[in-house]
C-alpha positions as CSV (number, residue, x, y, z in Angstrom):
1,M,52.7,-50.4,-77.5
2,T,49.8,-51.6,-79.6
3,M,46.1,-51.2,-78.9
4,E,43.3,-53.6,-79.9
5,I,40.8,-52.2,-82.4
6,S,37.8,-52.3,-80.0
7,R,39.6,-50.3,-77.3
8,H,40.7,-47.7,-79.9
9,W,37.1,-47.1,-80.9
10,R,35.9,-46.9,-77.3
11,L,38.6,-44.3,-76.5
12,N,38.0,-42.2,-79.6
13,S,35.8,-39.4,-78.2
14,Q,35.1,-38.0,-81.7
15,R,32.9,-41.0,-82.4
16,Y,30.7,-40.1,-79.4
17,V,30.7,-36.3,-79.2
18,L,29.5,-33.7,-81.7
19,G,32.6,-31.5,-81.5
20,G,32.3,-28.2,-83.2
21,V,33.4,-24.6,-82.6
22,E,32.0,-21.4,-81.3
23,C,33.0,-18.0,-82.6
24,S,34.5,-15.8,-79.9
25,G,33.5,-12.7,-81.9
26,C,29.7,-13.3,-82.4
27,G,28.9,-16.5,-80.5
28,T,27.7,-18.5,-83.5
29,R,28.3,-22.2,-83.2
30,Y,29.3,-24.5,-86.1
31,F,29.5,-28.2,-86.9
32,P,31.7,-29.5,-88.3
33,P,34.5,-27.2,-87.0
34,R,35.8,-24.4,-89.2
35,P,38.7,-22.0,-88.9
36,L,36.8,-18.9,-89.9
37,C,33.4,-17.6,-88.9
38,P,31.3,-16.9,-92.1
39,R,29.0,-14.6,-90.1
40,C,31.5,-12.1,-88.7
41,G,34.9,-13.1,-90.3
42,S,36.6,-13.8,-86.9
43,R,39.3,-16.4,-86.7
44,L,38.9,-16.7,-83.0
45,M,37.1,-20.1,-82.8
46,Q,36.8,-22.0,-79.5
47,P,36.0,-25.8,-79.2
48,A,32.3,-26.5,-78.4
49,N,30.6,-29.8,-77.8
50,F,26.9,-30.0,-78.9
51,I,26.2,-33.1,-76.9
52,G,25.2,-31.1,-73.9
53,N,21.7,-32.4,-74.2
54,G,22.0,-34.1,-77.7
55,L,18.5,-33.0,-78.5
56,G,17.0,-31.4,-81.5
57,E,14.2,-31.6,-84.1
58,V,13.9,-32.7,-87.7
59,Y,14.2,-29.6,-89.8
60,S,14.0,-31.4,-93.2
61,Y,14.6,-35.0,-94.4
62,S,14.9,-37.3,-97.3
63,V,14.8,-41.1,-97.7
64,V,17.8,-42.8,-99.3
65,H,16.7,-45.7,-101.5
66,D,19.9,-46.1,-103.6
67,A,22.6,-46.2,-100.9
68,P,26.3,-45.7,-101.6
69,A,28.7,-48.7,-101.6
70,G,29.0,-50.2,-98.2
71,Y,25.6,-48.9,-97.0
72,G,23.3,-51.0,-99.1
73,D,22.1,-53.2,-96.3
74,H,20.6,-50.2,-94.5
75,A,18.5,-48.9,-97.4
76,P,16.0,-47.4,-97.4
77,Y,16.9,-45.1,-94.6
78,P,16.1,-41.5,-93.6
79,V,18.7,-38.8,-93.5
80,A,17.7,-35.5,-91.9
81,L,18.8,-32.0,-91.2
82,V,18.6,-31.8,-87.4
83,R,18.4,-28.4,-85.7
84,L,20.1,-29.0,-82.4
85,D,18.7,-27.3,-79.3
86,D,22.2,-26.1,-78.4
87,G,23.8,-25.5,-81.7
88,P,23.6,-25.5,-85.5
89,V,21.7,-27.6,-88.1
90,I,23.6,-30.8,-88.9
91,T,23.1,-33.6,-91.3
92,A,22.6,-37.1,-89.8
93,Q,21.0,-40.5,-90.4
94,L,17.9,-41.2,-88.5
95,T,17.6,-44.6,-86.8
96,D,14.9,-46.6,-84.9
97,V,12.2,-45.2,-87.1
98,D,10.5,-46.3,-90.3
99,P,11.1,-43.8,-93.1
100,E,7.3,-43.3,-93.6
101,N,7.0,-42.2,-89.9
102,V,9.5,-39.4,-90.0
103,Q,8.0,-35.9,-89.7
104,I,9.3,-32.4,-89.8
105,G,9.4,-31.0,-86.3
106,M,9.8,-34.5,-84.7
107,R,11.9,-34.4,-81.6
108,V,15.1,-36.4,-81.8
109,E,18.1,-37.3,-79.6
110,M,21.6,-38.3,-80.5
111,V,22.7,-41.9,-80.1
112,T,25.9,-43.8,-81.0
113,R,25.3,-46.5,-83.5
114,R,27.0,-48.8,-86.1
115,I,27.5,-46.9,-89.3
116,K,29.0,-49.7,-91.4
117,E,31.2,-52.8,-91.3
118,D,34.5,-52.7,-93.2
119,G,34.2,-55.7,-95.6
120,D,36.5,-58.6,-95.1
121,R,38.3,-57.2,-92.1
122,G,35.1,-57.0,-90.0
123,L,36.0,-53.6,-88.5
124,I,32.8,-51.9,-87.3
125,N,32.6,-48.2,-87.7
126,Y,30.5,-46.3,-85.1
127,G,29.3,-42.8,-85.2
128,Y,26.3,-40.5,-84.3
129,K,22.8,-40.9,-85.5
130,F,19.5,-39.5,-84.2
131,R,16.4,-41.4,-83.1
132,P,12.9,-40.2,-82.1
133,M,12.9,-39.1,-78.5
134,L,11.5,-41.8,-76.2
135,N,9.5,-39.3,-74.1
136,P,9.5,-35.9,-75.8
137,A,6.9,-34.5,-73.3
138,R,9.5,-34.6,-70.5
139,V,12.1,-32.4,-72.2
140,E,12.1,-28.6,-71.9
141,V,13.2,-26.9,-75.2
142,P,15.3,-23.8,-74.7
143,A,13.6,-20.6,-76.1
């Protein structure tokens, strides 16, 4: 049985969920997943999704002006280290914001967006990005 490309992408949860692991030994969470905890050395890693609230803040950022092949139509674009409220610091592209308006500490939320289009075949690759929160005053940040 074959599946059309668009349905394959809709059913591929890895494109829509930040799936990492949590160490059963010390409770530290990692993204992307890893087989060994660098903090305590445990190999007892359990799956963990960080999309629980998909919220975080910009820890640091840079603006890409000379984009790699296939991403040139997006340049310039900001890439940030995002400290998730419920997990680790991850690297992600920021969207829906002008690069000059990005600030360290800015509240952001995960969204699924187009990453790039695959040349002549026209296959669109989707993945996660982060955008400024639409109403950051309404969100309680865990202590």
